C-alpha positions as CSV (number, residue, x, y, z in Angstrom):
1,M,-118.0,11.8,230.5
2,P,-115.2,13.5,227.7
3,A,-115.4,16.9,228.0
4,D,-116.0,17.9,224.6
5,R,-119.3,16.2,224.7
6,A,-120.8,18.4,227.5
7,G,-123.1,20.8,225.7
8,S,-123.2,24.0,227.1
9,G,-126.5,26.8,226.9
10,D,-123.8,29.2,225.6
11,G,-121.6,27.3,222.6
12,D,-122.1,24.4,220.1
13,V,-125.1,22.2,221.7
14,R,-124.4,18.4,220.8
15,E,-126.7,16.9,218.2
16,V,-128.1,13.1,218.6
17,A,-130.5,11.0,217.0
18,V,-131.9,9.3,220.3
19,A,-131.3,10.1,224.3
20,I,-132.6,7.7,226.9
21,I,-133.5,9.1,230.0
22,G,-132.4,6.6,232.5
23,G,-129.7,4.1,232.6
24,G,-131.4,1.8,234.8
25,Q,-132.7,-1.7,232.9
26,A,-135.3,-0.5,230.8
27,G,-132.5,2.3,229.4
28,L,-130.0,-0.1,229.3
29,A,-132.5,-2.6,227.2
30,V,-133.3,0.1,224.5
31,G,-129.7,1.1,224.3
32,F,-129.2,-2.8,223.4
33,Y,-132.1,-2.4,220.7
34,L,-130.6,1.0,219.1
35,R,-126.8,-0.9,218.8
36,R,-128.2,-4.1,216.9
37,A,-129.8,-1.7,214.7
38,G,-126.8,-0.1,213.4
39,L,-126.8,3.3,215.9
40,V,-123.4,3.7,217.7
41,P,-123.4,4.4,221.5
42,G,-122.1,7.9,222.7
43,E,-122.3,8.9,219.0
44,D,-125.9,8.4,217.6
45,F,-128.0,7.6,220.8
46,V,-127.1,8.8,224.6
47,I,-128.2,7.2,227.6
48,L,-128.3,10.1,230.2
49,D,-128.4,8.8,233.6
50,A,-128.9,10.5,237.2
51,A,-126.6,8.1,239.3
52,D,-123.4,8.1,239.9
53,Q,-122.7,4.4,239.4
54,P,-124.3,1.5,237.2
55,G,-127.8,-0.1,238.5
56,G,-130.4,1.8,238.1
57,A,-132.3,2.0,241.8
58,W,-131.1,-1.3,242.8
59,P,-128.0,0.3,244.4
60,Q,-130.2,2.7,246.8
61,M,-132.7,-0.4,247.8
62,W,-132.6,-2.4,251.3
63,D,-130.0,-4.4,252.0
64,G,-131.8,-7.7,251.8
65,L,-133.6,-7.0,248.7
66,R,-134.0,-10.0,246.3
67,L,-135.7,-10.8,243.0
68,F,-138.8,-12.7,243.0
69,S,-138.3,-15.2,240.2
70,P,-135.4,-16.7,238.7
71,S,-132.4,-15.2,237.2
72,T,-133.2,-17.3,233.9
73,Y,-136.5,-14.9,234.1
74,S,-134.9,-11.5,234.9
75,S,-132.7,-11.2,232.0
76,L,-132.2,-8.0,229.7
77,P,-132.3,-9.2,225.9
78,G,-129.2,-10.3,223.9
79,W,-127.4,-11.5,227.3
80,M,-128.7,-14.2,230.1
81,M,-128.3,-13.0,233.9
82,P,-125.3,-14.8,235.2
83,P,-127.0,-18.1,236.8
84,W,-127.3,-18.1,240.9
85,D,-127.8,-21.2,243.0
86,D,-131.9,-20.7,243.7
87,A,-132.4,-24.2,245.3
88,S,-129.5,-23.5,248.3
89,H,-129.4,-19.6,248.5
90,G,-132.9,-18.2,247.1
91,F,-133.6,-15.9,244.4
92,P,-130.7,-13.7,243.3
93,P,-130.0,-10.7,245.9
94,R,-129.6,-7.2,244.9
95,D,-126.0,-7.0,244.6
96,H,-126.1,-10.1,241.9
97,V,-128.4,-8.1,240.5
98,V,-126.4,-4.9,240.3
99,D,-123.2,-6.8,239.0
100,Y,-125.2,-8.0,236.5
101,L,-126.5,-4.5,235.4
102,T,-123.0,-3.1,235.5
103,R,-121.7,-5.6,233.2
104,Y,-124.2,-5.7,231.0
105,E,-123.9,-2.0,230.3
106,Q,-119.5,-2.7,229.6
107,R,-120.5,-6.0,227.6
108,Y,-122.1,-3.8,224.9
109,E,-120.2,-0.8,225.1
110,L,-123.5,1.4,225.8
111,A,-121.4,4.8,227.0
112,V,-123.9,5.5,229.7
113,E,-122.9,9.1,230.6
114,R,-123.2,9.4,234.6
115,P,-123.9,11.9,236.3
116,R,-125.7,13.4,234.4
117,R,-129.1,14.7,235.2
118,V,-132.0,15.8,232.8
119,L,-133.5,19.3,234.0
120,S,-136.0,19.3,231.3
121,V,-137.0,18.7,227.7
122,E,-138.2,21.4,225.9
123,R,-139.8,21.9,222.2
124,S,-136.7,24.1,220.3
125,T,-139.7,25.7,218.2
126,F,-143.5,26.7,219.1
127,D,-144.5,26.1,215.7
128,P,-146.8,22.7,216.0
129,H,-146.1,22.2,212.2
130,E,-142.6,22.2,212.3
131,C,-140.8,18.9,213.3
132,E,-137.6,20.4,215.1
133,P,-135.3,18.3,217.6
134,L,-136.3,18.4,221.5
135,L,-133.9,20.6,223.6
136,V,-132.4,18.2,226.5
137,R,-131.0,20.6,229.3
138,T,-129.3,18.8,231.5
139,S,-126.7,19.2,234.6
140,H,-123.8,19.2,232.3
141,G,-125.1,20.9,229.4
142,D,-127.4,20.9,226.9
143,L,-128.3,18.5,223.6
144,T,-130.8,18.0,220.8
145,A,-132.2,14.8,220.0
146,R,-134.8,13.8,217.3
147,V,-136.5,11.3,219.8
148,V,-136.7,11.1,223.5
149,V,-136.9,8.2,225.4
150,S,-138.3,8.3,229.5
151,A,-136.8,5.3,231.1
152,T,-136.7,7.0,234.6
153,G,-138.6,4.3,236.6
154,T,-140.3,5.7,239.9
155,W,-137.9,5.1,242.4
156,T,-136.3,8.8,242.7
157,Q,-139.7,10.1,243.1
158,P,-141.7,7.5,245.3
159,F,-145.9,8.2,245.6
160,W,-147.1,8.9,249.0
161,P,-150.9,7.7,249.0
162,A,-152.9,10.1,251.2
163,Y,-155.0,8.4,253.9
164,P,-156.5,9.7,256.6
165,G,-154.8,10.7,260.1
166,A,-151.4,10.9,258.3
167,Q,-150.7,14.1,259.0
168,S,-151.4,14.1,262.9
169,F,-149.3,11.0,263.1
170,A,-146.5,11.4,265.8
171,G,-144.7,8.5,265.0
172,R,-142.0,7.7,261.9
173,Q,-143.6,7.4,258.8
174,L,-141.1,6.2,255.7
175,H,-141.5,5.1,252.3
176,A,-141.0,1.3,250.7
177,S,-137.5,3.4,248.9
178,Q,-136.7,4.4,252.4
179,Y,-136.2,0.9,253.9
180,R,-132.6,-0.3,254.6
181,R,-132.8,-3.2,257.3
182,P,-134.9,-4.6,260.1
183,E,-132.6,-3.8,263.0
184,D,-133.2,-0.1,262.2
185,F,-136.5,-0.8,263.8
186,A,-135.6,-2.9,266.7
187,G,-138.2,-2.9,270.1
188,Q,-140.5,-0.8,267.9
189,R,-144.0,-2.1,266.6
190,V,-144.4,-1.2,263.0
191,V,-147.3,-1.2,260.7
192,V,-146.5,-1.9,257.0
193,V,-149.3,0.0,254.1
194,G,-149.4,-1.8,251.2
195,A,-149.7,-5.3,250.1
196,A,-147.5,-4.8,246.9
197,T,-144.1,-6.7,246.2
198,P,-141.8,-4.2,248.4
199,P,-144.2,-4.1,251.8
200,P,-144.5,-7.9,252.2
201,R,-140.9,-8.9,251.7
202,S,-139.4,-5.9,254.3
203,S,-141.8,-7.2,257.2
204,R,-140.9,-11.0,256.2
205,R,-137.4,-9.7,256.8
206,S,-138.0,-7.8,260.0
207,R,-139.9,-11.0,261.7
208,R,-136.8,-13.2,260.5
209,S,-134.8,-10.7,262.3
210,P,-134.1,-11.0,266.3
211,T,-135.4,-7.8,266.8
212,R,-139.5,-7.1,267.7
213,S,-141.5,-5.7,265.0
214,G,-145.1,-5.9,264.6
């Protein structure tokens, strides 16, 4: 990120029309449409991403993660995800998706600013009748925006359900966002709570491993 673009609470505050919070799939898609509408990336709008690399949440997900659909059904607007041999290798793996998202933001020169974590979004005036820009405070200076788009996803703040006995359970508990590989559970008995997309995929991979998991 260029030094002259980093705002400061004590100096000039950068002004943009649109600030997009999050540089994953949703943030890139919004940036694509704003660019197509004639707005200039990095000038008229900015994409602020807390991560230090492209790919949204995908680089932090478990090693064996795959899409649950063919690449042709998993593309962002404007540019199709590169082909993947689904018949021979299954649906696209995590690294294929990360590579696509990386090349996508490069292709459209979306100028994602990272790592730049948004700390808060505040009204710049307390008068509800005034249509003033919003003040966006970040880890690398402040800026104002007429419109703020939240495209953060949920991966960095996962939801932990409350259920009886969770506090007294003496074993290890982890969220699907913390899962990495089945080998970590070698010789252990495992219970997967939940039937959404991540848990069944995690459990299927564990069953295919040479370790004993339940």
